[in-house]
ZAMARGU-4260 file (C-alpha; in steps of 0.2 Angstrom, whole numbers, plus 5000, padded with zeros to 4 digits):
<rodrens>
0) 4996/4674/4893 | 5000/4688/4880 | 4984/4696/4886 | 4989/4696/4904 | 5006/4704/4899
5) 4997/4717/4888 | 4985/4721/4903 | 5000/4722/4915 | 5010/4733/4903 | 4995/4745/4901
10) 4992/4746/4920 | 5010/4750/4922 | 5010/4764/4909 | 4994/4770/4916 | 5001/4771/4934
15) 5016/4780/4927 | 5006/4792/4918 | 4995/4795/4933 | 5010/4798/4944 | 5017/4811/4931
20) 5000/4819/4930 | 5000/4820/4949 | 5017/4828/4949 | 5013/4841/4936 | 4997/4845/4945
25) 5007/4848/4961 | 5019/4858/4952 | 5005/4869/4944 | 4997/4871/4961 | 5014/4876/4969
30) 5016/4889/4955 | 4999/4896/4958 | 5002/4897/4976 | 5019/4906/4973 | 5010/4918/4961
35) 4996/4922/4973 | 5009/4925/4987 | 5018/4937/4976 | 5003/4946/4971 | 4997/4948/4989
40) 5014/4955/4994 | 5013/4967/4980 | 4996/4973/4984 | 5001/4975/5003 | 5016/4986/4997
45) 5005/4996/4986 | 4992/4999/5000 | 5006/5004/5012 | 5014/5016/4999 | 4997/5024/4996
50) 4993/5026/5014 | 5010/5034/5018 | 5008/5046/5003 | 4990/5051/5010 | 4996/5053/5027
55) 5011/5064/5021 | 4999/5075/5011 | 4987/5077/5026 | 5002/5082/5037 | 5008/5095/5025
60) 4990/5102/5024 | 4990/5103/5043 | 5007/5111/5043 | 5001/5124/5030 | 4985/5128/5040
65) 4995/5130/5056 | 5007/5142/5048 | 4993/5152/5040 | 4984/5153/5057 | 5001/5159/5065
70) 5004/5172/5052 | 4986/5179/5054 | 4988/5180/5072 | 5005/5189/5070 | 4997/5201/5058
75) 4983/5204/5070 | 4995/5207/5084 | 5005/5219/5074 | 4990/5229/5068 | 4983/5230/5086
80) 5000/5236/5092 | 5001/5249/5079 | 4983/5255/5083 | 4988/5257/5101 | 5003/5266/5097
85) 4994/5278/5085 | 4981/5280/5099 | 4994/5284/5112 | 5002/5297/5100 | 4986/5305/5096
90) 4982/5307/5115 | 4999/5315/5118 | 4995/5329/5105
</rodrens>
């Protein structure tokens, strides 16, 4: 009889230990899932920030190129106008 009680006590403690181990494993899995989710969210935010910065730099470069082209065209127009004025003045003399 003592043996049966000892076996029953051992079985109960093992099942309790097993349940505790399962709970701890589940908690660990939940912690890993939460960490993975947070890491993924941070990575997405980092990629978005890098993309935004790259697009801003590209837009600024295009603006500078457009301004340089406009300035060059203005300078060429001014030079052409001055040349025509000089030619007209020379023809009057």
